[in-house]
N, CA, C and O atoms as CSV, one atom per row, in Angstrom:
chain,resi,resn,atom,element,x,y,z
A,1,MET,N,N,94.875,76.876,98.169
A,1,MET,CA,C,95.791,76.339,96.960
A,1,MET,C,C,95.522,78.005,96.183
A,1,MET,O,O,96.220,78.371,95.238
A,2,THR,N,N,94.691,78.652,96.623
A,2,THR,CA,C,94.704,80.085,96.162
A,2,THR,C,C,96.247,80.479,96.251
A,2,THR,O,O,97.073,80.790,95.393
A,3,ALA,N,N,96.311,80.318,97.868
A,3,ALA,CA,C,97.602,81.652,97.990
A,3,ALA,C,C,98.939,80.954,97.554
A,3,ALA,O,O,100.000,81.529,97.312
A,4,ALA,N,N,98.721,79.774,97.506
A,4,ALA,CA,C,99.906,79.230,95.996
A,4,ALA,C,C,100.255,79.728,95.071
A,4,ALA,O,O,101.323,80.038,94.542
A,5,ILE,N,N,99.026,79.807,94.852
A,5,ILE,CA,C,99.312,80.233,93.005
A,5,ILE,C,C,99.315,82.117,93.423
A,5,ILE,O,O,99.807,82.872,92.584
A,6,TYR,N,N,98.819,82.623,94.553
A,6,TYR,CA,C,99.253,84.094,94.088
A,6,TYR,C,C,100.981,84.299,94.455
A,6,TYR,O,O,101.537,85.393,94.356
A,7,ILE,N,N,101.656,83.083,94.871
A,7,ILE,CA,C,102.621,83.426,96.067
A,7,ILE,C,C,103.427,82.944,94.472
A,7,ILE,O,O,104.448,83.597,94.256
A,8,ALA,N,N,103.147,82.132,93.629
A,8,ALA,CA,C,103.557,81.786,92.838
A,8,ALA,C,C,103.526,82.822,91.466
A,8,ALA,O,O,104.331,82.744,90.538
A,9,ALA,N,N,102.528,83.696,91.555
A,9,ALA,CA,C,102.075,84.296,89.925
A,9,ALA,C,C,103.090,85.349,90.492
A,9,ALA,O,O,103.875,85.713,89.617
A,10,ALA,N,N,103.317,86.010,91.854
A,10,ALA,CA,C,103.979,86.931,92.840
A,10,ALA,C,C,105.255,86.327,91.650
A,10,ALA,O,O,105.201,86.395,90.422
A,11,ILE,N,N,105.837,86.019,92.104
A,11,ILE,CA,C,107.285,85.200,92.061
A,11,ILE,C,C,107.523,85.252,90.474
A,11,ILE,O,O,108.664,85.398,90.036
A,12,ALA,N,N,106.461,85.133,89.664
A,12,ALA,CA,C,106.893,84.683,88.362
A,12,ALA,C,C,106.756,86.296,87.693
A,12,ALA,O,O,107.276,86.645,86.633
A,13,GLU,N,N,105.863,87.229,88.663
A,13,GLU,CA,C,105.753,88.732,87.651
A,13,GLU,C,C,107.003,89.378,87.873
A,13,GLU,O,O,107.788,89.955,87.120
A,14,ILE,N,N,106.991,89.114,89.212
A,14,ILE,CA,C,108.592,89.917,89.602
A,14,ILE,C,C,109.908,89.467,89.211
A,14,ILE,O,O,110.763,90.340,89.359
A,15,ALA,N,N,110.260,88.544,88.830
A,15,ALA,CA,C,111.348,88.439,88.314
A,15,ALA,C,C,111.355,88.485,86.636
A,15,ALA,O,O,112.319,88.336,85.885
A,16,GLY,N,N,109.702,88.787,86.248
A,16,GLY,CA,C,110.022,88.898,84.519
A,16,GLY,C,C,109.992,90.620,84.626
A,16,GLY,O,O,111.012,91.040,84.079
A,17,CYS,N,N,109.444,91.348,84.969
A,17,CYS,CA,C,109.786,92.829,85.375
A,17,CYS,C,C,111.043,92.560,85.686
A,17,CYS,O,O,111.789,92.807,84.739
A,18,PHE,N,N,111.703,92.067,86.828
A,18,PHE,CA,C,112.794,92.580,87.189
A,18,PHE,C,C,113.790,91.950,85.814
A,18,PHE,O,O,114.952,92.229,86.110
A,19,ALA,N,N,113.776,91.553,85.074
A,19,ALA,CA,C,114.733,90.711,84.454
A,19,ALA,C,C,114.369,92.251,82.982
A,19,ALA,O,O,115.121,92.283,82.009
A,20,PHE,N,N,113.566,92.980,83.067
A,20,PHE,CA,C,113.450,94.295,82.450
A,20,PHE,C,C,114.205,95.092,83.000
A,20,PHE,O,O,115.272,95.455,82.505
A,21,TRP,N,N,113.736,95.493,84.149
A,21,TRP,CA,C,114.298,96.164,84.818
A,21,TRP,C,C,115.741,96.270,84.885
A,21,TRP,O,O,116.289,97.341,85.146
A,22,THR,N,N,116.688,94.672,84.546
A,22,THR,CA,C,117.486,95.018,84.504
A,22,THR,C,C,118.860,95.006,83.547
A,22,THR,O,O,120.074,95.212,83.553
A,23,VAL,N,N,117.608,94.562,82.636
A,23,VAL,CA,C,118.064,94.756,80.763
A,23,VAL,C,C,118.156,96.719,80.745
A,23,VAL,O,O,119.183,97.378,80.585
A,24,LEU,N,N,116.668,97.281,80.976
A,24,LEU,CA,C,117.277,98.694,80.949
A,24,LEU,C,C,117.650,99.496,81.597
A,24,LEU,O,O,117.670,100.605,81.063
A,25,ARG,N,N,118.211,99.396,83.274
A,25,ARG,CA,C,118.585,99.606,84.104
A,25,ARG,C,C,119.936,100.164,84.631
A,25,ARG,O,O,120.551,101.111,85.121
A,26,GLN,N,N,119.949,98.443,84.012
A,26,GLN,CA,C,121.184,97.887,84.596
A,26,GLN,C,C,122.228,97.871,83.567
A,26,GLN,O,O,123.414,98.073,83.830
A,27,GLY,N,N,121.777,97.631,82.399
A,27,GLY,CA,C,123.087,97.326,81.105
A,27,GLY,C,C,123.046,95.777,81.014
A,27,GLY,O,O,124.048,95.324,80.462
A,28,ALA,N,N,121.794,94.495,81.571
A,28,ALA,CA,C,122.453,93.587,81.261
A,28,ALA,C,C,121.628,92.973,79.896
A,28,ALA,O,O,120.610,93.460,79.404
A,29,PRO,N,N,122.209,92.017,79.528
A,29,PRO,CA,C,122.182,91.501,77.982
A,29,PRO,C,C,120.683,91.635,77.680
A,29,PRO,O,O,120.026,91.948,78.673
A,30,ALA,N,N,119.981,91.470,76.535
A,30,ALA,CA,C,119.118,91.775,76.175
A,30,ALA,C,C,118.431,90.317,75.920
A,30,ALA,O,O,117.218,90.421,75.739
A,31,ILE,N,N,118.931,88.976,75.865
A,31,ILE,CA,C,118.750,87.830,76.007
A,31,ILE,C,C,117.969,87.749,77.694
A,31,ILE,O,O,117.403,86.729,78.089
A,32,TRP,N,N,118.042,88.532,78.205
A,32,TRP,CA,C,117.318,88.537,79.606
A,32,TRP,C,C,115.807,88.662,79.746
A,32,TRP,O,O,115.032,88.299,80.631
A,33,LEU,N,N,115.652,89.243,78.680
A,33,LEU,CA,C,114.351,89.568,77.993
A,33,LEU,C,C,113.314,88.291,77.638
A,33,LEU,O,O,112.182,88.090,78.076
A,34,ILE,N,N,113.974,87.635,76.850
A,34,ILE,CA,C,112.888,86.188,76.779
A,34,ILE,C,C,112.650,85.892,77.974
A,34,ILE,O,O,111.496,86.082,78.356
A,35,GLY,N,N,113.627,85.349,78.924
A,35,GLY,CA,C,112.944,84.422,80.203
A,35,GLY,C,C,111.869,85.801,81.452
A,35,GLY,O,O,111.017,85.668,82.330
A,36,GLY,N,N,112.516,86.866,80.872
A,36,GLY,CA,C,111.568,87.906,81.421
A,36,GLY,C,C,110.339,87.862,80.977
A,36,GLY,O,O,109.501,87.821,81.879
A,37,LEU,N,N,109.785,87.852,79.523
A,37,LEU,CA,C,108.647,87.563,78.887
A,37,LEU,C,C,108.000,86.258,79.453
A,37,LEU,O,O,106.919,86.109,80.023
A,38,ALA,N,N,108.959,85.371,79.138
A,38,ALA,CA,C,108.326,83.392,79.919
A,38,ALA,C,C,107.499,83.978,81.412
A,38,ALA,O,O,106.347,83.818,81.816
A,39,CYS,N,N,108.587,84.651,81.926
A,39,CYS,CA,C,107.962,84.379,83.560
A,39,CYS,C,C,106.349,85.489,83.562
A,39,CYS,O,O,105.451,85.513,84.405
A,40,LEU,N,N,106.475,86.181,82.455
A,40,LEU,CA,C,104.926,86.814,82.490
A,40,LEU,C,C,103.962,86.170,82.177
A,40,LEU,O,O,102.838,86.006,82.652
A,41,VAL,N,N,104.663,85.701,81.063
A,41,VAL,CA,C,103.088,85.084,80.864
A,41,VAL,C,C,102.902,83.605,81.548
A,41,VAL,O,O,101.993,82.809,81.312
A,42,LEU,N,N,104.146,83.419,82.579
A,42,LEU,CA,C,103.522,82.158,83.323
A,42,LEU,C,C,102.708,82.963,84.452
A,42,LEU,O,O,101.656,82.557,84.944
A,43,PHE,N,N,103.286,84.040,84.754
A,43,PHE,CA,C,102.055,84.938,85.529
A,43,PHE,C,C,100.625,85.162,85.245
A,43,PHE,O,O,99.686,85.375,86.013
A,44,ALA,N,N,100.674,85.073,84.094
A,44,ALA,CA,C,98.901,85.751,83.434
A,44,ALA,C,C,98.279,84.634,83.690
A,44,ALA,O,O,97.211,84.353,84.233
A,45,TRP,N,N,99.842,83.548,82.801
A,45,TRP,CA,C,98.412,81.966,82.934
A,45,TRP,C,C,97.894,81.513,84.683
A,45,TRP,O,O,96.769,81.220,85.089
A,46,LEU,N,N,99.262,81.610,85.467
A,46,LEU,CA,C,98.635,80.959,87.108
A,46,LEU,C,C,97.828,81.883,87.278
A,46,LEU,O,O,97.605,81.337,88.358
A,47,LEU,N,N,96.696,83.361,87.283
A,47,LEU,CA,C,96.178,84.241,87.585
A,47,LEU,C,C,94.744,83.423,87.295
A,47,LEU,O,O,94.019,83.392,88.289
A,48,THR,N,N,94.144,82.675,85.962
A,48,THR,CA,C,93.359,82.204,85.769
A,48,THR,C,C,93.280,80.824,86.326
A,48,THR,O,O,92.549,79.951,85.856
A,49,LEU,N,N,94.144,80.656,87.450
A,49,LEU,CA,C,93.764,79.465,87.741
A,49,LEU,C,C,93.010,79.498,89.273
A,49,LEU,O,O,92.431,78.591,89.871
A,50,VAL,N,N,93.282,81.075,89.705
A,50,VAL,CA,C,92.343,80.792,90.485
A,50,VAL,C,C,90.807,80.814,90.871
A,50,VAL,O,O,89.959,81.065,90.014
A,51,GLU,N,N,90.586,80.635,91.744
A,51,GLU,CA,C,88.527,80.133,91.962
A,51,GLU,C,C,88.126,81.459,92.602
A,51,GLU,O,O,88.229,81.726,93.799
A,52,VAL,N,N,87.632,82.293,91.593
A,52,VAL,CA,C,86.603,83.210,92.020
A,52,VAL,C,C,85.610,83.178,90.525
A,52,VAL,O,O,85.737,82.390,89.588
A,53,GLU,N,N,84.662,84.245,90.660
A,53,GLU,CA,C,84.287,84.138,89.877
A,53,GLU,C,C,84.267,85.238,88.793
A,53,GLU,O,O,83.783,85.316,87.665
A,54,ALA,N,N,85.053,86.128,89.660
A,54,ALA,CA,C,85.598,87.268,88.427
A,54,ALA,C,C,87.279,87.608,88.176
A,54,ALA,O,O,88.163,87.351,88.994
A,55,ALA,N,N,87.454,88.171,86.995
A,55,ALA,CA,C,88.601,88.346,87.214
A,55,ALA,C,C,88.936,89.255,87.758
A,55,ALA,O,O,89.905,88.985,88.467
A,56,GLY,N,N,88.457,90.885,87.854
A,56,GLY,CA,C,88.894,91.617,88.457
A,56,GLY,C,C,89.184,91.087,90.494
A,56,GLY,O,O,90.059,91.246,91.345
A,57,ARG,N,N,88.280,90.653,90.423
A,57,ARG,CA,C,88.066,90.323,92.099
A,57,ARG,C,C,89.754,89.711,92.264
A,57,ARG,O,O,90.522,90.078,93.153
A,58,ALA,N,N,90.073,88.731,91.205
A,58,ALA,CA,C,91.389,87.630,91.257
A,58,ALA,C,C,92.431,88.870,91.403
A,58,ALA,O,O,93.107,88.949,92.429
A,59,TYR,N,N,92.550,89.791,90.420
A,59,TYR,CA,C,93.164,90.717,90.317
A,59,TYR,C,C,93.775,91.718,91.344
A,59,TYR,O,O,94.948,92.000,91.588
A,60,ALA,N,N,92.332,92.264,91.984
A,60,ALA,CA,C,92.759,93.039,93.288
A,60,ALA,C,C,93.164,92.192,94.163
A,60,ALA,O,O,94.110,92.488,94.892
A,61,ALA,N,N,92.577,91.069,94.252
A,61,ALA,CA,C,93.513,90.476,95.840
A,61,ALA,C,C,94.368,89.804,95.663
A,61,ALA,O,O,94.746,88.983,96.498
A,62,TYR,N,N,95.101,90.035,94.102
A,62,TYR,CA,C,96.582,89.224,93.657
A,62,TYR,C,C,97.325,90.833,94.521
A,62,TYR,O,O,98.053,90.536,95.469
A,63,GLY,N,N,97.200,92.213,94.287
A,63,GLY,CA,C,97.367,93.038,94.807
A,63,GLY,C,C,98.348,93.115,95.961
A,63,GLY,O,O,99.557,93.345,95.999
A,64,GLY,N,N,97.502,92.866,96.829
A,64,GLY,CA,C,97.904,92.539,98.097
A,64,GLY,C,C,99.713,91.608,98.495
A,64,GLY,O,O,100.656,91.844,99.250
A,65,VAL,N,N,99.358,90.473,97.417
A,65,VAL,CA,C,100.121,89.542,97.722
A,65,VAL,C,C,101.702,89.794,97.095
A,65,VAL,O,O,102.718,89.266,97.549
A,66,TYR,N,N,101.666,90.341,96.425
A,66,TYR,CA,C,102.090,90.789,94.781
A,66,TYR,C,C,103.439,92.320,95.905
A,66,TYR,O,O,104.665,92.434,95.930
A,67,VAL,N,N,102.635,92.892,96.395
A,67,VAL,CA,C,103.417,93.942,97.245
A,67,VAL,C,C,104.006,93.093,98.357
A,67,VAL,O,O,105.231,93.217,98.359
A,68,ALA,N,N,103.506,92.163,99.432
A,68,ALA,CA,C,104.519,91.324,100.338
A,68,ALA,C,C,105.387,90.640,99.345
A,68,ALA,O,O,106.547,90.636,99.756
A,69,ALA,N,N,105.255,90.059,98.186
A,69,ALA,CA,C,106.385,89.407,97.385
A,69,ALA,C,C,107.461,90.428,96.765
A,69,ALA,O,O,108.570,90.015,96.426
A,70,SER,N,N,107.081,91.809,96.625
A,70,SER,CA,C,107.729,92.564,96.162
A,70,SER,C,C,108.902,92.527,97.013
A,70,SER,O,O,110.025,92.107,96.731
A,71,LEU,N,N,108.362,93.165,98.390
A,71,LEU,CA,C,109.600,93.301,99.606
A,71,LEU,C,C,110.326,92.251,99.677
A,71,LEU,O,O,111.523,92.539,99.697
A,72,GLY,N,N,110.067,90.935,99.732
A,72,GLY,CA,C,110.322,89.665,99.818
A,72,GLY,C,C,111.871,89.556,98.913
A,72,GLY,O,O,113.017,89.252,99.247
A,73,TRP,N,N,111.221,89.977,97.605
A,73,TRP,CA,C,112.491,90.515,96.347
A,73,TRP,C,C,113.394,91.344,96.811
A,73,TRP,O,O,114.614,91.225,96.703
A,74,LEU,N,N,112.702,92.332,97.420
A,74,LEU,CA,C,113.918,93.155,97.449
A,74,LEU,C,C,114.973,93.016,98.522
A,74,LEU,O,O,116.030,93.644,98.471
A,75,TRP,N,N,114.602,92.016,99.681
A,75,TRP,CA,C,114.906,91.452,100.601
A,75,TRP,C,C,116.319,90.479,99.863
A,75,TRP,O,O,117.502,90.785,100.018
A,76,ALA,N,N,115.944,89.590,99.268
A,76,ALA,CA,C,116.516,88.189,99.333
A,76,ALA,C,C,117.335,88.364,97.697
A,76,ALA,O,O,118.211,87.652,97.205
A,77,VAL,N,N,116.707,89.497,97.178
A,77,VAL,CA,C,117.280,89.770,96.010
A,77,VAL,C,C,118.235,90.877,95.549
A,77,VAL,O,O,119.224,90.918,94.817
A,78,GLU,N,N,117.519,91.779,96.295
A,78,GLU,CA,C,118.526,92.782,96.047
A,78,GLU,C,C,119.086,93.608,97.299
A,78,GLU,O,O,119.226,94.804,97.554
A,79,GLY,N,N,119.423,91.998,98.178
A,79,GLY,CA,C,120.085,92.842,99.549
A,79,GLY,C,C,119.486,94.043,100.436
A,79,GLY,O,O,120.284,94.289,101.341
A,80,VAL,N,N,118.301,94.913,100.489
A,80,VAL,CA,C,117.680,95.612,100.952
A,80,VAL,C,C,116.689,95.057,101.588
A,80,VAL,O,O,115.620,94.553,101.244
A,81,ARG,N,N,117.474,95.318,103.032
A,81,ARG,CA,C,115.970,94.686,104.266
A,81,ARG,C,C,114.759,96.215,104.557
A,81,ARG,O,O,114.840,97.319,105.096
A,82,PRO,N,N,113.926,95.575,103.975
A,82,PRO,CA,C,112.514,95.890,104.308
A,82,PRO,C,C,112.399,96.741,105.642
A,82,PRO,O,O,112.354,96.095,106.688
A,83,ASP,N,N,112.346,98.179,105.715
A,83,ASP,CA,C,112.194,98.760,106.837
A,83,ASP,C,C,110.470,98.510,107.693
A,83,ASP,O,O,109.582,97.770,107.269
A,84,ARG,N,N,110.416,99.283,108.825
A,84,ARG,CA,C,108.910,99.231,109.459
A,84,ARG,C,C,108.101,99.559,108.533
A,84,ARG,O,O,107.167,98.822,108.219
A,85,TRP,N,N,108.350,100.798,107.911
A,85,TRP,CA,C,106.772,100.891,107.032
A,85,TRP,C,C,106.721,100.018,105.889
A,85,TRP,O,O,105.634,99.523,105.590
A,86,ASP,N,N,107.871,99.733,105.128
A,86,ASP,CA,C,107.618,98.182,104.363
A,86,ASP,C,C,106.246,97.038,104.939
A,86,ASP,O,O,105.146,96.709,104.494
A,87,VAL,N,N,106.948,96.758,105.976
A,87,VAL,CA,C,106.193,95.820,106.543
A,87,VAL,C,C,105.142,96.071,107.115
A,87,VAL,O,O,104.460,95.150,107.566
A,88,ALA,N,N,104.783,97.305,107.224
A,88,ALA,CA,C,103.590,98.108,107.471
A,88,ALA,C,C,102.169,97.938,106.737
A,88,ALA,O,O,101.010,97.551,106.887
A,89,GLY,N,N,103.228,98.590,105.701
A,89,GLY,CA,C,101.909,98.774,104.417
A,89,GLY,C,C,101.995,97.548,103.454
A,89,GLY,O,O,101.388,97.533,102.383
A,90,SER,N,N,102.691,96.638,103.841
A,90,SER,CA,C,102.557,95.642,103.016
A,90,SER,C,C,101.626,94.582,103.746
A,90,SER,O,O,101.147,93.583,103.212
A,91,ALA,N,N,101.468,94.960,104.991
A,91,ALA,CA,C,100.486,93.938,106.359
A,91,ALA,C,C,98.814,94.206,105.812
A,91,ALA,O,O,97.809,93.496,105.819
A,92,ILE,N,N,99.138,95.758,105.302
A,92,ILE,CA,C,97.853,96.417,105.368
A,92,ILE,C,C,97.337,95.801,104.252
A,92,ILE,O,O,96.294,95.154,104.336
A,93,CYS,N,N,98.137,95.960,102.875
A,93,CYS,CA,C,97.901,95.777,101.438
A,93,CYS,C,C,97.123,93.855,101.748
A,93,CYS,O,O,96.003,93.527,101.358
A,94,VAL,N,N,98.169,92.855,102.559
A,94,VAL,CA,C,97.691,91.572,102.571
A,94,VAL,C,C,95.740,91.475,103.499
A,94,VAL,O,O,94.806,90.738,103.179
A,95,ILE,N,N,95.771,92.040,104.108
A,95,ILE,CA,C,94.554,92.589,104.814
A,95,ILE,C,C,93.669,93.001,103.688
A,95,ILE,O,O,92.509,92.592,103.743
A,96,GLY,N,N,93.954,93.602,102.869
A,96,GLY,CA,C,92.948,94.079,102.453
A,96,GLY,C,C,92.318,93.011,101.210
A,96,GLY,O,O,91.139,92.794,100.929
A,97,ALA,N,N,93.357,92.543,100.701
A,97,ALA,CA,C,93.357,91.162,99.844
A,97,ALA,C,C,92.684,90.112,100.457
A,97,ALA,O,O,92.211,89.204,99.772
A,98,SER,N,N,92.586,90.130,101.662
A,98,SER,CA,C,92.144,88.961,102.133
A,98,SER,C,C,90.469,88.955,102.389
A,98,SER,O,O,89.606,88.077,102.397
A,99,VAL,N,N,90.492,90.820,102.650
A,99,VAL,CA,C,88.833,90.973,102.527
A,99,VAL,C,C,87.985,90.747,101.022
A,99,VAL,O,O,86.930,90.141,100.838
A,100,VAL,N,N,88.912,91.512,99.973
A,100,VAL,CA,C,88.341,91.557,99.099
A,100,VAL,C,C,88.602,89.497,98.310
A,100,VAL,O,O,87.994,88.831,97.472
A,101,LEU,N,N,89.151,89.385,98.718
A,101,LEU,CA,C,88.873,87.538,98.534
A,101,LEU,C,C,87.887,86.676,98.954
A,101,LEU,O,O,87.088,85.958,98.354
A,102,PHE,N,N,88.185,86.970,100.478
A,102,PHE,CA,C,87.028,85.996,101.498
A,102,PHE,C,C,85.315,86.704,102.013
A,102,PHE,O,O,84.262,86.338,102.534
A,103,GLY,N,N,85.864,87.725,101.531
A,103,GLY,CA,C,84.758,88.793,102.319
A,103,GLY,C,C,83.345,88.072,101.711
A,103,GLY,O,O,83.133,87.825,100.524
A,104,PRO,N,N,82.282,87.758,103.054
A,104,PRO,CA,C,81.267,87.537,102.188
A,104,PRO,C,C,80.227,87.926,101.241
A,104,PRO,O,O,79.990,89.126,101.099
A,105,ARG,N,N,79.543,87.002,100.540
A,105,ARG,CA,C,78.930,87.559,98.959
A,105,ARG,C,C,77.708,86.991,99.349
A,105,ARG,O,O,77.400,86.000,100.011
A,106,GLY,N,N,76.870,88.198,98.555
A,106,GLY,CA,C,75.708,87.935,98.344
A,106,GLY,C,C,74.832,88.293,99.724
A,106,GLY,O,O,73.616,88.107,99.750
């Protein structure tokens, strides 16, 4: 369930940020900002659903998923295929996120 929440949160955050990017950098209509804000609210709410004892740990682990999802967005939405360095960096981030989230405690 945690992975699904992180993936959904990443899509919501990226979509929300992309709405702002598109308005401010590419001249899209300002109405896009309403959808962008809604996506960012959804993102924040989704992160509260992760079953960890500390918010900081949830956010740290989410970072790796965000990097991977951002590269998926790069390819699927922006039409730019990630190169081997993108893939390698993303793999390192996901491994790091897994250590933060699933490492033994206590």
